[in-house]
C-alpha positions in Angstrom: -3.7 -21.2 -8.4 -3.8 -24.7 -9.9 -0.1 -25.5 -9.1 0.9 -28.1 -6.6 2.2 -26.6 -3.3 5.7 -28.1 -3.9 5.9 -26.2 -7.2 4.9 -22.7 -5.8 8.1 -22.3 -3.9 10.0 -22.1 -7.2 8.1 -19.1 -8.4 10.5 -16.2 -8.9 10.0 -12.6 -10.1 8.6 -13.5 -13.5 6.7 -16.6 -12.2 4.9 -14.4 -9.6 3.8 -12.0 -12.3 2.7 -14.8 -14.5 0.7 -16.4 -11.8 -0.9 -13.0 -10.8 -1.9 -12.3 -14.4 -3.4 -15.8 -14.7 -5.5 -15.2 -11.6 -6.8 -11.9 -12.9 -7.6 -13.4 -16.3 -9.4 -16.4 -15.0 -11.5 -14.5 -12.4 -11.9 -11.2 -14.3 -15.5 -10.8 -13.4 -15.2 -10.7 -9.6 -12.0 -8.7 -9.7 -13.7 -6.2 -11.9 -16.4 -5.8 -9.4 -13.9 -5.4 -6.5 -12.0 -2.8 -8.6 -15.1 -0.8 -9.4 -16.4 -0.9 -5.8 -13.1 -0.3 -3.8 -10.0 0.1 -5.9 -11.2 2.6 -8.4 -12.5 5.0 -5.7 -9.2 4.6 -3.9 -7.2 5.4 -7.1 -9.6 8.4 -7.8 -9.0 9.8 -4.3 -5.3 9.5 -4.7 -5.2 11.3 -8.0 -7.8 13.9 -7.0 -5.7 14.7 -3.9 -2.8 15.6 -6.1 -4.9 18.0 -8.2 -6.6 19.6 -5.2 -3.3 19.9 -3.2 -1.7 21.7 -6.1 -4.6 24.2 -6.3 -4.7 24.8 -2.5 -0.9 25.1 -2.2 -0.6 27.4 -5.3 -3.2 29.7 -3.8 -1.3 29.8 -0.5 1.9 30.6 -2.2 0.3 33.4 -4.3 -1.2 35.0 -1.2 2.1 34.6 0.6 3.8 36.5 -2.2 1.2 39.2 -2.1 1.6 39.4 1.7 5.3 39.9 1.3 4.7 42.9 -0.9 2.1 44.4 1.4 3.1 46.9 4.1 2.8 45.5 7.7 0.3 46.8 10.2 -2.2 47.7 7.6 -5.8 46.3 7.1 -4.8 44.6 3.9 -1.9 42.9 5.6 -4.1 41.7 8.4 -6.8 40.5 6.0 -4.2 38.5 3.9 -2.7 37.0 7.1 -6.1 35.7 8.1 -6.8 34.4 4.6 -3.5 32.5 4.6 -4.2 31.1 8.1 -7.6 29.9 6.9 -6.1 28.3 3.7 -3.5 26.5 5.8 -6.2 25.2 8.0 -8.2 24.0 5.0 -5.1 22.4 3.5 -4.4 20.3 6.6 -8.1 19.4 7.1 -8.2 18.2 3.5 -5.1 16.1 4.0 -6.5 14.6 7.2 -9.7 13.6 5.3 -7.7 12.3 2.4 -5.6 10.1 4.7 -8.6 8.8 6.5 -10.6 7.8 3.4 -7.6 6.4 1.5 -6.6 4.3 4.5 -10.1 2.9 4.9 -10.4 2.1 1.2 -6.8 0.7 1.0 -7.4 -1.8 3.9 -10.9 -2.7 2.5 -9.3 -3.4 -0.9 -6.5 -5.5 0.7 -9.1 -7.6 2.6 -11.3 -8.1 -0.5 -8.5 -9.1 -2.8 -6.6 -11.4 -0.4 -9.8 -13.1 0.7 -10.7 -13.7 -2.9 -7.4 -15.1 -3.9 -7.5 -17.4 -0.9 -10.9 -18.7 -2.0 -9.6 -19.2 -5.5 -6.7 -21.1 -4.0 -9.0 -23.5 -2.2 -11.3 -23.8 -5.2 -14.0 -22.4 -3.1 -17.2 -20.8 -4.6 -16.9 -17.1 -4.3 -19.2 -14.2 -5.1 -18.9 -10.5 -4.8 -21.7 -10.3 -2.2 -19.9 -12.9 -0.1 -16.6 -11.0 -0.3 -18.2 -7.7 0.7 -19.9 -9.4 3.7 -16.5 -10.6 5.0 -14.4 -7.5 4.2 -15.6 -5.2 7.0 -14.8 -7.9 9.6 -11.3 -8.5 8.3 -10.8 -4.8 8.0 -10.8 -4.4 11.8 -7.8 -6.8 12.1 -6.0 -4.9 9.3 -6.3 -1.7 11.3 -4.4 -3.2 14.2 -1.6 -4.4 11.9 -1.5 -0.9 10.3 -1.2 0.8 13.7 1.7 -1.4 14.7 3.4 -0.7 11.3 2.9 3.0 12.0 4.4 2.7 15.4 7.4 0.9 14.0 7.9 3.4 11.2 7.5 6.3 13.6 10.2 4.8 15.9 12.4 4.1 12.9 12.2 7.7 11.8 12.9 9.0 15.4 16.1 6.9 15.5 17.1 8.2 12.0 16.4 11.8 13.2 18.6 11.3 16.2 21.4 9.9 14.1 21.1 12.8 11.7 21.3 15.4 14.6 24.4 13.5 15.9 25.9 13.8 12.3 25.3 17.5 12.3 26.9 17.9 15.8 29.8 15.5 15.5 30.7 15.5 11.8 29.0 18.1 9.8 29.1 18.8 6.0 32.8 18.0 5.5 34.1 15.7 2.8 34.0 12.7 5.0 30.7 13.9 6.5 29.0 14.0 3.0 30.1 10.4 2.4 28.8 9.3 5.8 25.5 11.1 5.0 25.1 9.4 1.7 25.7 6.0 3.3 23.3 6.9 6.0 20.5 7.7 3.5 21.1 4.6 1.5 20.9 2.5 4.7 17.8 4.4 5.8 16.0 3.8 2.5 16.9 0.1 2.6 15.5 -0.2 6.1 12.3 1.6 5.1 11.9 -0.7 2.1 12.4 -3.7 4.4 9.7 -2.5 6.8 7.3 -1.7 3.9 7.7 -5.2 2.4 7.1 -6.9 5.8 4.0 -4.8 6.4 2.5 -5.7 3.0 3.0 -9.4 3.6 1.7 -8.9 7.2 -1.5 -7.7 5.7 -1.9 -11.1 3.9 -1.0 -12.9 7.1 -3.6 -10.8 9.0 -6.4 -11.8 6.6 -5.6 -15.5 6.4 -4.2 -16.4 9.8 -5.1 -15.7 13.4 -2.1 -13.4 13.8 -2.5 -9.7 13.5 -0.7 -6.6 14.7 2.9 -7.2 15.8 2.5 -11.0 15.6 1.6 -10.7 11.9 4.6 -8.5 11.4 6.9 -11.0 13.0 5.3 -13.9 11.1 5.8 -11.9 7.9 9.5 -11.4 8.7 9.9 -15.1 9.2 8.2 -16.0 6.0 10.2 -13.7 3.9 13.5 -15.3 4.9 14.9 -16.9 1.7 12.4 -15.1 -0.5 13.2 -11.5 0.3 15.0 -11.0 -3.0 11.9 -11.9 -5.0 9.7 -9.7 -2.7 12.1 -6.8 -3.1 12.2 -7.1 -6.9 8.4 -7.3 -7.2 7.8 -4.4 -4.8 10.4 -2.2 -6.5 9.0 -2.9 -10.0 5.4 -2.1 -8.8 6.6 1.0 -7.0 8.4 2.2 -10.2 5.2 1.7 -12.2 3.4 3.7 -9.5 5.9 6.6 -9.7 5.6 6.7 -13.6 1.8 6.9 -13.4 2.0 9.6 -10.7 4.5 11.6 -12.7 2.4 11.2 -15.9 -0.7 12.5 -14.1 1.2 15.4 -12.6 2.7 16.3 -16.0 -0.3 15.9 -18.2 -3.2 16.7 -15.8 -2.1 18.7 -12.7 0.4 20.9 -14.7 -1.4 20.5 -18.1 -2.2 24.2 -18.4 -1.6 24.4 -22.1 -3.5 21.3 -23.1 -7.1 21.3 -24.0 -9.7 20.2 -21.5 -10.6 17.1 -23.5 -7.0 15.9 -23.6 -6.6 16.6 -19.8 -9.7 14.5 -19.1 -8.4 11.8 -21.4 -5.0 11.6 -19.7 -6.8 11.6 -16.3 -9.0 8.6 -17.3 -5.9 6.8 -18.6 -3.9 7.4 -15.4 -6.9 6.4 -13.3 -7.4 3.1 -15.1 -3.7 2.3 -15.0 -3.4 3.1 -11.3 -6.5 1.0 -10.5 -5.1 -1.9 -12.5 -1.7 -1.6 -10.8 -3.2 -1.6 -7.3 -5.3 -4.7 -8.1 -2.3 -6.5 -9.6 0.0 -5.5 -6.6 -2.5 -6.9 -4.0 -2.8 -10.1 -6.0 1.0 -10.4 -6.3 1.6 -9.9 -2.6 -0.9 -12.7 -1.9 0.9 -15.0 -4.4 4.2 -14.2 -2.6 2.6 -15.3 0.7 1.8 -18.7 -0.8 5.3 -18.8 -2.3 6.9 -18.1 1.1 4.7 -20.7 2.8 5.7 -23.3 0.2 9.4 -22.3 0.4 9.3 -23.0 4.2 7.6 -26.3 3.6 4.5 -25.1 5.5 1.7 -27.2 3.9 -1.6 -25.3 3.8 -4.5 -27.7 4.0 -7.0 -26.4 1.5 -10.0 -27.9 3.2 -9.1 -26.3 6.5 -8.4 -22.9 4.8 -11.8 -23.2 3.1 -13.5 -23.8 6.4 -11.9 -20.9 8.1 -12.7 -18.5 5.2 -16.4 -19.1 5.9 -18.6 -16.6 7.7 -19.8 -18.5 10.7 -22.7 -17.0 12.6 -22.0 -13.6 11.0 -18.4 -13.4 12.3 -15.3 -13.8 10.3 -13.2 -16.8 11.4 -9.5 -16.4 10.7 -7.2 -19.3 9.8 -5.6 -20.7 12.9 -1.9 -21.2 12.9 -2.2 -24.9 13.4 -4.2 -25.1 10.2 -1.7 -23.0 8.3 1.1 -25.3 9.4 -0.7 -28.6 9.7 2.4 -30.5 8.6 5.6 -29.9 6.7 6.0 -31.5 3.3 9.4 -32.6 2.0 10.6 -32.0 -1.5 
């Protein structure tokens, strides 16, 4: 992050990627430590949940098929029904545990990477030990932002469901109805993408500024004005890479029944490594986009003030105040 603030605003899709690669390359040691401590376990949990979910769900489907072939009101039927009920309980408990651990590691990884990039931006001395001492305190703020994002997404889906019900009642699956439904789903996906991008940038705002929760979401929305195209392009590209890795893991590992165990393990390690690298790169890229948006809106970030607020003072994380983030506006 050795560019002048006036120059950062001109970074586009390729410029953001180039800057992110440069950061990783220049500070590979600390990012390797963060990846091994937080991002690699997060990636492992995600891929492992795909494998375990497939095993649990396959067993449920098998027992359900056997149950359908079994005469009702027999001991065998009752036993199979109880087994299926227990399996469904185990399935949902597993998903609850997966969601909890993945959320914790995801927010911890976000806090660690964003804090580290900010320290690099201010040319501040940074160590892995220092990052890990700050991360738990920043994580509490990220939880609040996540809860607000969850509320917004939940409300958004409720509204979409109401519209879908109205479509069924008022229009239905006619020729015009199908067209309306397609348009509705396109608009729904666009809205969901918009909310997701705002949330990702809001996480950076939460770490670096005194805003969190709904205030961070609103600040993120304001920052993205004028740079939404770049943010969408970066987000979609990263998501496409994520889908490719996910499909490759499912094809060669989860469904790799006719492949030797050695090849399965090899494919699994490759997918795990690629996913961890993608997560790290994505977190750095979204932090770079934050600085790009700040520069685009001529909000000069005073590096010395940012450095001061990144310190751990008396054992408590001190976020960057809004007045320090927007000390003055520079003119190009």
